[in-house]
TIDREN-322813 format. One record per atom (N, C-alpha, C, O, CB): residue number from 1; residue in three letters; x, y, z. Coordinates in nm, 4 decimals, m for minus. Glycine has a CB too. Example, Ala and Ser with C-alpha at 12.3 -4.5 7.8 and 13.67 -1.06 7.14 Angstrom:
+-----+------+----------+----------+----------+
! seq ! type !        u !        v !        w !
+-----+------+----------+----------+----------+
!   1 !  ALA !   1.3190 !  m0.5690 !   0.7800 !
!   1 !  ALA !   1.2300 !  m0.4500 !   0.7800 !
!   1 !  ALA !   1.3200 !  m0.3300 !   0.7800 !
!   1 !  ALA !   1.4236 !  m0.3319 !   0.8465 !
!   1 !  ALA !   1.1308 !  m0.4473 !   0.9046 !
!   2 !  SER !   1.2850 !  m0.2250 !   0.7080 !
!   2 !  SER !   1.3670 !  m0.1060 !   0.7140 !
!   2 !  SER !   1.2900 !   0.0030 !   0.7870 !
!   2 !  SER !   1.3409 !   0.1138 !   0.8039 !
!   2 !  SER !   1.4084 !  m0.0598 !   0.5725 !
+-----+------+----------+----------+----------+
This chain:
+-----+------+----------+----------+----------+
! seq ! type !        u !        v !        w !
+-----+------+----------+----------+----------+
!   1 !  MET !   0.9375 !   0.1753 !  m0.0063 !
!   1 !  MET !   0.9187 !   0.1765 !   0.1363 !
!   1 !  MET !   1.0450 !   0.1228 !   0.1997 !
!   1 !  MET !   1.1013 !   0.0233 !   0.1539 !
!   1 !  MET !   0.7947 !   0.0945 !   0.1780 !
!   2 !  SER !   1.0892 !   0.1890 !   0.3053 !
!   2 !  SER !   1.2100 !   0.1410 !   0.3711 !
!   2 !  SER !   1.1848 !   0.0045 !   0.4333 !
!   2 !  SER !   1.0740 !  m0.0265 !   0.4771 !
!   2 !  SER !   1.2572 !   0.2409 !   0.4781 !
!   3 !  LYS !   1.2888 !  m0.0752 !   0.4360 !
!   3 !  LYS !   1.2733 !  m0.2113 !   0.4876 !
!   3 !  LYS !   1.2335 !  m0.2101 !   0.6341 !
!   3 !  LYS !   1.1576 !  m0.2965 !   0.6781 !
!   3 !  LYS !   1.4027 !  m0.2904 !   0.4693 !
!   4 !  ASN !   1.2838 !  m0.1128 !   0.7110 !
!   4 !  ASN !   1.2497 !  m0.1064 !   0.8530 !
!   4 !  ASN !   1.1006 !  m0.0839 !   0.8721 !
!   4 !  ASN !   1.0379 !  m0.1490 !   0.9557 !
!   4 !  ASN !   1.3290 !   0.0045 !   0.9222 !
!   5 !  LEU !   1.0442 !   0.0074 !   0.7956 !
!   5 !  LEU !   0.9015 !   0.0359 !   0.8090 !
!   5 !  LEU !   0.8176 !  m0.0806 !   0.7597 !
!   5 !  LEU !   0.7166 !  m0.1149 !   0.8212 !
!   5 !  LEU !   0.8648 !   0.1627 !   0.7324 !
!   6 !  ALA !   0.8581 !  m0.1415 !   0.6500 !
!   6 !  ALA !   0.7831 !  m0.2555 !   0.5966 !
!   6 !  ALA !   0.7860 !  m0.3729 !   0.6936 !
!   6 !  ALA !   0.6883 !  m0.4471 !   0.7036 !
!   6 !  ALA !   0.8399 !  m0.2982 !   0.4606 !
!   7 !  GLU !   0.8964 !  m0.3904 !   0.7647 !
!   7 !  GLU !   0.9059 !  m0.4995 !   0.8608 !
!   7 !  GLU !   0.8220 !  m0.4728 !   0.9850 !
!   7 !  GLU !   0.7788 !  m0.5666 !   1.0518 !
!   7 !  GLU !   1.0506 !  m0.5222 !   0.9002 !
!   8 !  LYS !   0.7987 !  m0.3462 !   1.0164 !
!   8 !  LYS !   0.7211 !  m0.3121 !   1.1352 !
!   8 !  LYS !   0.5712 !  m0.3279 !   1.1134 !
!   8 !  LYS !   0.4951 !  m0.3376 !   1.2097 !
!   8 !  LYS !   0.7515 !  m0.1704 !   1.1774 !
!   9 !  LEU !   0.5287 !  m0.3306 !   0.9891 !
!   9 !  LEU !   0.3865 !  m0.3471 !   0.9599 !
!   9 !  LEU !   0.3503 !  m0.4944 !   0.9663 !
!   9 !  LEU !   0.4281 !  m0.5802 !   0.9247 !
!   9 !  LEU !   0.3511 !  m0.2883 !   0.8213 !
!  10 !  THR !   0.2326 !  m0.5231 !   1.0181 !
!  10 !  THR !   0.1865 !  m0.6613 !   1.0196 !
!  10 !  THR !   0.1346 !  m0.6975 !   0.8811 !
!  10 !  THR !   0.1129 !  m0.6101 !   0.7971 !
!  10 !  THR !   0.0765 !  m0.6827 !   1.1275 !
!  11 !  LYS !   0.1151 !  m0.8256 !   0.8584 !
!  11 !  LYS !   0.0636 !  m0.8678 !   0.7277 !
!  11 !  LYS !  m0.0770 !  m0.8136 !   0.7054 !
!  11 !  LYS !  m0.1176 !  m0.7922 !   0.5912 !
!  11 !  LYS !   0.0635 !  m1.0213 !   0.7164 !
!  12 !  TYR !  m0.1507 !  m0.7916 !   0.8118 !
!  12 !  TYR !  m0.2868 !  m0.7381 !   0.7996 !
!  12 !  TYR !  m0.2829 !  m0.5903 !   0.7617 !
!  12 !  TYR !  m0.3654 !  m0.5442 !   0.6828 !
!  12 !  TYR !  m0.3648 !  m0.7573 !   0.9317 !
!  13 !  GLU !  m0.1876 !  m0.5162 !   0.8177 !
!  13 !  GLU !  m0.1739 !  m0.3753 !   0.7827 !
!  13 !  GLU !  m0.1279 !  m0.3599 !   0.6378 !
!  13 !  GLU !  m0.1777 !  m0.2734 !   0.5656 !
!  13 !  GLU !  m0.0753 !  m0.3059 !   0.8776 !
!  14 !  ARG !  m0.0335 !  m0.4430 !   0.5955 !
!  14 !  ARG !   0.0111 !  m0.4385 !   0.4555 !
!  14 !  ARG !  m0.1048 !  m0.4701 !   0.3615 !
!  14 !  ARG !  m0.1225 !  m0.4039 !   0.2593 !
!  14 !  ARG !   0.1275 !  m0.5378 !   0.4319 !
!  15 !  ALA !  m0.1836 !  m0.5714 !   0.3964 !
!  15 !  ALA !  m0.2981 !  m0.6084 !   0.3122 !
!  15 !  ALA !  m0.4000 !  m0.4949 !   0.3069 !
!  15 !  ALA !  m0.4582 !  m0.4687 !   0.2016 !
!  15 !  ALA !  m0.3650 !  m0.7371 !   0.3650 !
!  16 !  ARG !  m0.4215 !  m0.4283 !   0.4183 !
!  16 !  ARG !  m0.5177 !  m0.3177 !   0.4227 !
!  16 !  ARG !  m0.4717 !  m0.2010 !   0.3360 !
!  16 !  ARG !  m0.5512 !  m0.1417 !   0.2632 !
!  16 !  ARG !  m0.5384 !  m0.2705 !   0.5671 !
!  17 !  ILE !  m0.3427 !  m0.1683 !   0.3443 !
!  17 !  ILE !  m0.2877 !  m0.0578 !   0.2656 !
!  17 !  ILE !  m0.2963 !  m0.0890 !   0.1166 !
!  17 !  ILE !  m0.3422 !  m0.0061 !   0.0380 !
!  17 !  ILE !  m0.1416 !  m0.0297 !   0.3059 !
!  18 !  ILE !  m0.2523 !  m0.2079 !   0.0781 !
!  18 !  ILE !  m0.2525 !  m0.2453 !  m0.0639 !
!  18 !  ILE !  m0.3949 !  m0.2547 !  m0.1167 !
!  18 !  ILE !  m0.4221 !  m0.2117 !  m0.2288 !
!  18 !  ILE !  m0.1792 !  m0.3791 !  m0.0851 !
!  19 !  GLY !  m0.4855 !  m0.3101 !  m0.0379 !
!  19 !  GLY !  m0.6250 !  m0.3208 !  m0.0801 !
!  19 !  GLY !  m0.6915 !  m0.1854 !  m0.0963 !
!  19 !  GLY !  m0.7663 !  m0.1630 !  m0.1914 !
!  19 !  GLY !  m0.7025 !  m0.4033 !   0.0190 !
!  20 !  ALA !  m0.6637 !  m0.0944 !  m0.0023 !
!  20 !  ALA !  m0.7226 !   0.0394 !  m0.0107 !
!  20 !  ALA !  m0.6711 !   0.1133 !  m0.1338 !
!  20 !  ALA !  m0.7473 !   0.1803 !  m0.2035 !
!  20 !  ALA !  m0.6914 !   0.1203 !   0.1165 !
!  21 !  ARG !  m0.5415 !   0.1005 !  m0.1598 !
!  21 !  ARG !  m0.4838 !   0.1679 !  m0.2767 !
!  21 !  ARG !  m0.5340 !   0.1060 !  m0.4068 !
!  21 !  ARG !  m0.5590 !   0.1776 !  m0.5037 !
!  21 !  ARG !  m0.3308 !   0.1617 !  m0.2716 !
!  22 !  ALA !  m0.5488 !  m0.0262 !  m0.4098 !
!  22 !  ALA !  m0.6011 !  m0.0927 !  m0.5295 !
!  22 !  ALA !  m0.7432 !  m0.0455 !  m0.5586 !
!  22 !  ALA !  m0.7797 !  m0.0268 !  m0.6747 !
!  22 !  ALA !  m0.5982 !  m0.2463 !  m0.5124 !
!  23 !  LEU !  m0.8228 !  m0.0264 !  m0.4550 !
!  23 !  LEU !  m0.9587 !   0.0245 !  m0.4739 !
!  23 !  LEU !  m0.9557 !   0.1661 !  m0.5300 !
!  23 !  LEU !  m1.0337 !   0.1992 !  m0.6193 !
!  23 !  LEU !  m1.0364 !   0.0217 !  m0.3412 !
!  24 !  GLN !  m0.8659 !   0.2499 !  m0.4780 !
!  24 !  GLN !  m0.8534 !   0.3860 !  m0.5298 !
!  24 !  GLN !  m0.8174 !   0.3852 !  m0.6782 !
!  24 !  GLN !  m0.8739 !   0.4608 !  m0.7572 !
!  24 !  GLN !  m0.7478 !   0.4638 !  m0.4505 !
!  25 !  ILE !  m0.7228 !   0.2989 !  m0.7150 !
!  25 !  ILE !  m0.6812 !   0.2906 !  m0.8554 !
!  25 !  ILE !  m0.7975 !   0.2426 !  m0.9417 !
!  25 !  ILE !  m0.8188 !   0.2939 !  m1.0516 !
!  25 !  ILE !  m0.5595 !   0.1958 !  m0.8713 !
!  26 !  ALA !  m0.8724 !   0.1449 !  m0.8924 !
!  26 !  ALA !  m0.9864 !   0.0919 !  m0.9675 !
!  26 !  ALA !  m1.0946 !   0.1980 !  m0.9866 !
!  26 !  ALA !  m1.1686 !   0.1948 !  m1.0850 !
!  26 !  ALA !  m1.0450 !  m0.0302 !  m0.8960 !
!  27 !  MET !  m1.1035 !   0.2913 !  m0.8928 !
!  27 !  MET !  m1.2040 !   0.3969 !  m0.9025 !
!  27 !  MET !  m1.1553 !   0.5164 !  m0.9847 !
!  27 !  MET !  m1.2269 !   0.6156 !  m0.9981 !
!  27 !  MET !  m1.2434 !   0.4432 !  m0.7636 !
!  28 !  GLY !  m1.0336 !   0.5072 !  m1.0400 !
!  28 !  GLY !  m0.9863 !   0.6112 !  m1.1305 !
!  28 !  GLY !  m0.8801 !   0.7037 !  m1.0756 !
!  28 !  GLY !  m0.8496 !   0.8048 !  m1.1388 !
!  28 !  GLY !  m1.0989 !   0.6915 !  m1.1728 !
!  29 !  ALA !  m0.8225 !   0.6733 !  m0.9607 !
!  29 !  ALA !  m0.7174 !   0.7579 !  m0.9050 !
!  29 !  ALA !  m0.5924 !   0.7483 !  m0.9929 !
!  29 !  ALA !  m0.5650 !   0.6431 !  m1.0507 !
!  29 !  ALA !  m0.6851 !   0.7168 !  m0.7584 !
!  30 !  PRO !  m0.5173 !   0.8574 !  m1.0027 !
!  30 !  PRO !  m0.3959 !   0.8521 !  m1.0852 !
!  30 !  PRO !  m0.2887 !   0.7645 !  m1.0201 !
!  30 !  PRO !  m0.2816 !   0.7531 !  m0.8977 !
!  30 !  PRO !  m0.3407 !   0.9942 !  m1.1086 !
!  31 !  LEU !  m0.2059 !   0.7032 !  m1.1040 !
!  31 !  LEU !  m0.0969 !   0.6202 !  m1.0531 !
!  31 !  LEU !   0.0130 !   0.7101 !  m0.9974 !
!  31 !  LEU !   0.0390 !   0.8178 !  m1.0510 !
!  31 !  LEU !  m0.0408 !   0.5272 !  m1.1647 !
!  32 !  LEU !   0.0766 !   0.6659 !  m0.8907 !
!  32 !  LEU !   0.1832 !   0.7433 !  m0.8291 !
!  32 !  LEU !   0.3200 !   0.7079 !  m0.8862 !
!  32 !  LEU !   0.4185 !   0.7763 !  m0.8586 !
!  32 !  LEU !   0.1830 !   0.7219 !  m0.6796 !
!  33 !  LEU !   0.3262 !   0.6025 !  m0.9649 !
!  33 !  LEU !   0.4490 !   0.5614 !  m1.0324 !
!  33 !  LEU !   0.4287 !   0.5703 !  m1.1827 !
!  33 !  LEU !   0.3167 !   0.5591 !  m1.2324 !
!  33 !  LEU !   0.4903 !   0.4178 !  m0.9910 !
!  34 !  THR !   0.5368 !   0.5903 !  m1.2532 !
!  34 !  THR !   0.5314 !   0.5841 !  m1.3989 !
!  34 !  THR !   0.5601 !   0.4405 !  m1.4394 !
!  34 !  THR !   0.6713 !   0.3909 !  m1.4213 !
!  34 !  THR !   0.6332 !   0.6838 !  m1.4653 !
!  35 !  ILE !   0.4597 !   0.3745 !  m1.4941 !
!  35 !  ILE !   0.4724 !   0.2344 !  m1.5337 !
!  35 !  ILE !   0.4527 !   0.2270 !  m1.6846 !
!  35 !  ILE !   0.3553 !   0.2795 !  m1.7383 !
!  35 !  ILE !   0.3689 !   0.1431 !  m1.4580 !
!  36 !  SER !   0.5454 !   0.1618 !  m1.7512 !
!  36 !  SER !   0.5392 !   0.1523 !  m1.8972 !
!  36 !  SER !   0.4221 !   0.0630 !  m1.9396 !
!  36 !  SER !   0.3793 !  m0.0237 !  m1.8634 !
!  36 !  SER !   0.6727 !   0.0970 !  m1.9538 !
!  37 !  PRO !   0.3707 !   0.0841 !  m2.0603 !
!  37 !  PRO !   0.2617 !  m0.0013 !  m2.1097 !
!  37 !  PRO !   0.3004 !  m0.1490 !  m2.1163 !
!  37 !  PRO !   0.2160 !  m0.2368 !  m2.0986 !
!  37 !  PRO !   0.2180 !   0.0453 !  m2.2474 !
!  38 !  GLU !   0.4295 !  m0.1759 !  m2.1420 !
!  38 !  GLU !   0.4748 !  m0.3156 !  m2.1453 !
!  38 !  GLU !   0.4627 !  m0.3796 !  m2.0074 !
!  38 !  GLU !   0.4177 !  m0.4934 !  m1.9941 !
!  38 !  GLU !   0.6206 !  m0.3242 !  m2.1949 !
!  39 !  ASP !   0.5041 !  m0.3039 !  m1.9040 !
!  39 !  ASP !   0.4940 !  m0.3565 !  m1.7674 !
!  39 !  ASP !   0.3486 !  m0.3757 !  m1.7260 !
!  39 !  ASP !   0.3149 !  m0.4733 !  m1.6590 !
!  39 !  ASP !   0.5643 !  m0.2627 !  m1.6687 !
!  40 !  LEU !   0.2623 !  m0.2822 !  m1.7663 !
!  40 !  LEU !   0.1201 !  m0.2972 !  m1.7354 !
!  40 !  LEU !   0.0628 !  m0.4200 !  m1.8041 !
!  40 !  LEU !  m0.0215 !  m0.4897 !  m1.7478 !
!  40 !  LEU !   0.0421 !  m0.1720 !  m1.7773 !
!  41 !  GLY !   0.1083 !  m0.4461 !  m1.9250 !
!  41 !  GLY !   0.0635 !  m0.5654 !  m1.9968 !
!  41 !  GLY !   0.1100 !  m0.6927 !  m1.9288 !
!  41 !  GLY !   0.0370 !  m0.7917 !  m1.9250 !
!  41 !  GLY !   0.1134 !  m0.5625 !  m2.1399 !
!  42 !  LYS !   0.2320 !  m0.6906 !  m1.8749 !
!  42 !  LYS !   0.2854 !  m0.8090 !  m1.8067 !
!  42 !  LYS !   0.2045 !  m0.8433 !  m1.6819 !
!  42 !  LYS !   0.1820 !  m0.9604 !  m1.6514 !
!  42 !  LYS !   0.4320 !  m0.7867 !  m1.7690 !
!  43 !  ILE !   0.1608 !  m0.7390 !  m1.6098 !
!  43 !  ILE !   0.0824 !  m0.7654 !  m1.4881 !
!  43 !  ILE !  m0.0675 !  m0.7669 !  m1.5174 !
!  43 !  ILE !  m0.1500 !  m0.7734 !  m1.4263 !
!  43 !  ILE !   0.1133 !  m0.6599 !  m1.3808 !
!  44 !  LYS !  m0.1010 !  m0.7608 !  m1.6461 !
!  44 !  LYS !  m0.2396 !  m0.7696 !  m1.6930 !
!  44 !  LYS !  m0.3297 !  m0.6608 !  m1.6335 !
!  44 !  LYS !  m0.4464 !  m0.6849 !  m1.6027 !
!  44 !  LYS !  m0.2964 !  m0.9062 !  m1.6594 !
!  45 !  TYR !  m0.2733 !  m0.5417 !  m1.6182 !
!  45 !  TYR !  m0.3470 !  m0.4250 !  m1.5694 !
!  45 !  TYR !  m0.4121 !  m0.4500 !  m1.4332 !
!  45 !  TYR !  m0.5175 !  m0.3935 !  m1.4037 !
!  45 !  TYR !  m0.4533 !  m0.3850 !  m1.6703 !
!  46 !  SER !  m0.3505 !  m0.5336 !  m1.3509 !
!  46 !  SER !  m0.4031 !  m0.5664 !  m1.2186 !
!  46 !  SER !  m0.3797 !  m0.4497 !  m1.1229 !
!  46 !  SER !  m0.2661 !  m0.4074 !  m1.1017 !
!  46 !  SER !  m0.3373 !  m0.6956 !  m1.1638 !
!  47 !  THR !  m0.4882 !  m0.3983 !  m1.0656 !
!  47 !  THR !  m0.4748 !  m0.2866 !  m0.9723 !
!  47 !  THR !  m0.4012 !  m0.3292 !  m0.8457 !
!  47 !  THR !  m0.3309 !  m0.2482 !  m0.7852 !
!  47 !  THR !  m0.6125 !  m0.2302 !  m0.9366 !
!  48 !  ILE !  m0.4162 !  m0.4527 !  m0.8056 !
!  48 !  ILE !  m0.3468 !  m0.5003 !  m0.6855 !
!  48 !  ILE !  m0.1964 !  m0.5055 !  m0.7099 !
!  48 !  ILE !  m0.1182 !  m0.4693 !  m0.6220 !
!  48 !  ILE !  m0.3991 !  m0.6395 !  m0.6438 !
!  49 !  GLU !  m0.1556 !  m0.5499 !  m0.8277 !
!  49 !  GLU !  m0.0121 !  m0.5550 !  m0.8585 !
!  49 !  GLU !   0.0468 !  m0.4142 !  m0.8672 !
!  49 !  GLU !   0.1602 !  m0.3918 !  m0.8251 !
!  49 !  GLU !   0.0121 !  m0.6309 !  m0.9907 !
!  50 !  VAL !  m0.0295 !  m0.3195 !  m0.9216 !
!  50 !  VAL !   0.0167 !  m0.1808 !  m0.9271 !
!  50 !  VAL !   0.0293 !  m0.1263 !  m0.7853 !
!  50 !  VAL !   0.1273 !  m0.0589 !  m0.7535 !
!  50 !  VAL !  m0.0801 !  m0.0930 !  m1.0113 !
!  51 !  ALA !  m0.0686 !  m0.1547 !  m0.7000 !
!  51 !  ALA !  m0.0640 !  m0.1087 !  m0.5614 !
!  51 !  ALA !   0.0542 !  m0.1709 !  m0.4871 !
!  51 !  ALA !   0.1174 !  m0.1042 !  m0.4052 !
!  51 !  ALA !  m0.1953 !  m0.1425 !  m0.4895 !
!  52 !  LYS !   0.0846 !  m0.2971 !  m0.5146 !
!  52 !  LYS !   0.2010 !  m0.3612 !  m0.4520 !
!  52 !  LYS !   0.3301 !  m0.2919 !  m0.4936 !
!  52 !  LYS !   0.4187 !  m0.2696 !  m0.4111 !
!  52 !  LYS !   0.2071 !  m0.5103 !  m0.4891 !
!  53 !  LYS !   0.3406 !  m0.2576 !  m0.6236 !
!  53 !  LYS !   0.4601 !  m0.1876 !  m0.6715 !
!  53 !  LYS !   0.4734 !  m0.0526 !  m0.6015 !
!  53 !  LYS !   0.5827 !  m0.0152 !  m0.5591 !
!  53 !  LYS !   0.4545 !  m0.1683 !  m0.8250 !
!  54 !  GLU !   0.3627 !   0.0204 !  m0.5894 !
!  54 !  GLU !   0.3664 !   0.1500 !  m0.5220 !
!  54 !  GLU !   0.4042 !   0.1336 !  m0.3753 !
!  54 !  GLU !   0.4803 !   0.2141 !  m0.3216 !
!  54 !  GLU !   0.2308 !   0.2209 !  m0.5341 !
!  55 !  PHE !   0.3524 !   0.0310 !  m0.3107 !
!  55 !  PHE !   0.3836 !   0.0054 !  m0.1702 !
!  55 !  PHE !   0.5324 !  m0.0238 !  m0.1526 !
!  55 !  PHE !   0.5964 !   0.0308 !  m0.0628 !
!  55 !  PHE !   0.2997 !  m0.1120 !  m0.1169 !
!  56 !  LEU !   0.5867 !  m0.1093 !  m0.2376 !
!  56 !  LEU !   0.7273 !  m0.1468 !  m0.2256 !
!  56 !  LEU !   0.8214 !  m0.0311 !  m0.2580 !
!  56 !  LEU !   0.9328 !  m0.0255 !  m0.2058 !
!  56 !  LEU !   0.7573 !  m0.2638 !  m0.3166 !
!  57 !  GLU !   0.7776 !   0.0611 !  m0.3437 !
!  57 !  GLU !   0.8590 !   0.1787 !  m0.3753 !
!  57 !  GLU !   0.8479 !   0.2853 !  m0.2664 !
!  57 !  GLU !   0.9302 !   0.3767 !  m0.2614 !
!  57 !  GLU !   0.8169 !   0.2374 !  m0.5103 !
!  58 !  GLY !   0.7480 !   0.2749 !  m0.1799 !
!  58 !  GLY !   0.7337 !   0.3699 !  m0.0698 !
!  58 !  GLY !   0.6723 !   0.5027 !  m0.1081 !
!  58 !  GLY !   0.7019 !   0.6045 !  m0.0456 !
!  58 !  GLY !   0.8652 !   0.3946 !  m0.0095 !
!  59 !  VAL !   0.5875 !   0.5039 !  m0.2094 !
!  59 !  VAL !   0.5282 !   0.6297 !  m0.2547 !
!  59 !  VAL !   0.3840 !   0.6483 !  m0.2067 !
!  59 !  VAL !   0.3207 !   0.7483 !  m0.2407 !
!  59 !  VAL !   0.5323 !   0.6364 !  m0.4057 !
!  60 !  LEU !   0.3321 !   0.5556 !  m0.1298 !
!  60 !  LEU !   0.1930 !   0.5663 !  m0.0859 !
!  60 !  LEU !   0.1804 !   0.6621 !   0.0328 !
!  60 !  LEU !   0.2508 !   0.6462 !   0.1325 !
!  60 !  LEU !   0.1378 !   0.4275 !  m0.0483 !
!  61 !  PRO !   0.0923 !   0.7600 !   0.0231 !
!  61 !  PRO !   0.0728 !   0.8537 !   0.1341 !
!  61 !  PRO !  m0.0331 !   0.8038 !   0.2328 !
!  61 !  PRO !  m0.1190 !   0.8804 !   0.2766 !
!  61 !  PRO !   0.0328 !   0.9913 !   0.0802 !
!  62 !  ILE !  m0.0266 !   0.6768 !   0.2669 !
!  62 !  ILE !  m0.1244 !   0.6170 !   0.3577 !
!  62 !  ILE !  m0.0543 !   0.5855 !   0.4889 !
!  62 !  ILE !   0.0551 !   0.5291 !   0.4900 !
!  62 !  ILE !  m0.1887 !   0.4881 !   0.2959 !
!  63 !  THR !  m0.1182 !   0.6226 !   0.5997 !
!  63 !  THR !  m0.0593 !   0.5961 !   0.7306 !
!  63 !  THR !  m0.1472 !   0.4990 !   0.8075 !
!  63 !  THR !  m0.2652 !   0.4816 !   0.7771 !
!  63 !  THR !  m0.0405 !   0.7268 !   0.8102 !
!  64 !  ILE !  m0.0880 !   0.4373 !   0.9063 !
!  64 !  ILE !  m0.1579 !   0.3422 !   0.9920 !
!  64 !  ILE !  m0.1660 !   0.4008 !   1.1319 !
!  64 !  ILE !  m0.0659 !   0.4469 !   1.1866 !
!  64 !  ILE !  m0.0864 !   0.2036 !   0.9935 !
!  65 !  LYS !  m0.2841 !   0.3990 !   1.1889 !
!  65 !  LYS !  m0.3019 !   0.4409 !   1.3278 !
!  65 !  LYS !  m0.3289 !   0.3169 !   1.4108 !
!  65 !  LYS !  m0.4277 !   0.2465 !   1.3900 !
!  65 !  LYS !  m0.4181 !   0.5449 !   1.3424 !
!  66 !  ARG !  m0.2408 !   0.2917 !   1.5036 !
!  66 !  ARG !  m0.2576 !   0.1765 !   1.5918 !
!  66 !  ARG !  m0.3111 !   0.2249 !   1.7256 !
!  66 !  ARG !  m0.2525 !   0.3139 !   1.7871 !
!  66 !  ARG !  m0.1236 !   0.0992 !   1.6102 !
!  67 !  PRO !  m0.4211 !   0.1675 !   1.7710 !
!  67 !  PRO !  m0.4705 !   0.2067 !   1.9031 !
!  67 !  PRO !  m0.3775 !   0.1508 !   2.0108 !
!  67 !  PRO !  m0.3418 !   0.0330 !   2.0090 !
!  67 !  PRO !  m0.6165 !   0.1566 !   1.9251 !
!  68 !  LEU !  m0.3396 !   0.2366 !   2.1031 !
!  68 !  LEU !  m0.2540 !   0.1938 !   2.2127 !
!  68 !  LEU !  m0.3397 !   0.1621 !   2.3344 !
!  68 !  LEU !  m0.4453 !   0.2228 !   2.3526 !
!  68 !  LEU !  m0.1489 !   0.3020 !   2.2464 !
!  69 !  PRO !  m0.2967 !   0.0691 !   2.4171 !
!  69 !  PRO !  m0.3749 !   0.0384 !   2.5368 !
!  69 !  PRO !  m0.3756 !   0.1575 !   2.6318 !
!  69 !  PRO !  m0.2775 !   0.2311 !   2.6429 !
!  69 !  PRO !  m0.3189 !  m0.0864 !   2.6079 !
!  70 !  GLN !  m0.4869 !   0.1743 !   2.6989 !
!  70 !  GLN !  m0.4992 !   0.2853 !   2.7923 !
!  70 !  GLN !  m0.4283 !   0.2508 !   2.9221 !
!  70 !  GLN !  m0.4287 !   0.1363 !   2.9671 !
!  70 !  GLN !  m0.6473 !   0.3189 !   2.8186 !
!  71 !  LYS !  m0.3671 !   0.3534 !   2.9812 !
!  71 !  LYS !  m0.3011 !   0.3327 !   3.1094 !
!  71 !  LYS !  m0.4063 !   0.3342 !   3.2192 !
!  71 !  LYS !  m0.4931 !   0.4213 !   3.2234 !
!  71 !  LYS !  m0.1924 !   0.4409 !   3.1349 !
!  72 !  ILE !  m0.3968 !   0.2375 !   3.3064 !
!  72 !  ILE !  m0.4877 !   0.2322 !   3.4209 !
!  72 !  ILE !  m0.4032 !   0.2424 !   3.5467 !
!  72 !  ILE !  m0.3200 !   0.1561 !   3.5748 !
!  72 !  ILE !  m0.5743 !   0.1007 !   3.4207 !
!  73 !  GLU !  m0.4256 !   0.3479 !   3.6209 !
!  73 !  GLU !  m0.3509 !   0.3663 !   3.7453 !
!  73 !  GLU !  m0.4391 !   0.3256 !   3.8616 !
!  73 !  GLU !  m0.5571 !   0.3596 !   3.8690 !
!  73 !  GLU !  m0.3028 !   0.5133 !   3.7613 !
!  74 !  ILE !  m0.3777 !   0.2521 !   3.9513 !
!  74 !  ILE !  m0.4542 !   0.2047 !   4.0678 !
!  74 !  ILE !  m0.4094 !   0.2787 !   4.1912 !
!  74 !  ILE !  m0.4611 !   0.2540 !   4.3002 !
!  74 !  ILE !  m0.4374 !   0.0525 !   4.0879 !
+-----+------+----------+----------+----------+
């Protein structure tokens, strides 16, 4: 993920993205990165750590929709 985009996301949005992806991985979704068995062993097969790696590499196809305030004309 580009640093500019990662900096624009709030900590809550980052947590939501990583949590949603970790749930997908836990439910059997394929990994978007090629991770060696040694690396998986180091992170103890943690779906959250895998999701963090995918997030930092910028390969997650997840978008954030922010509601904008409505314009009120008087």
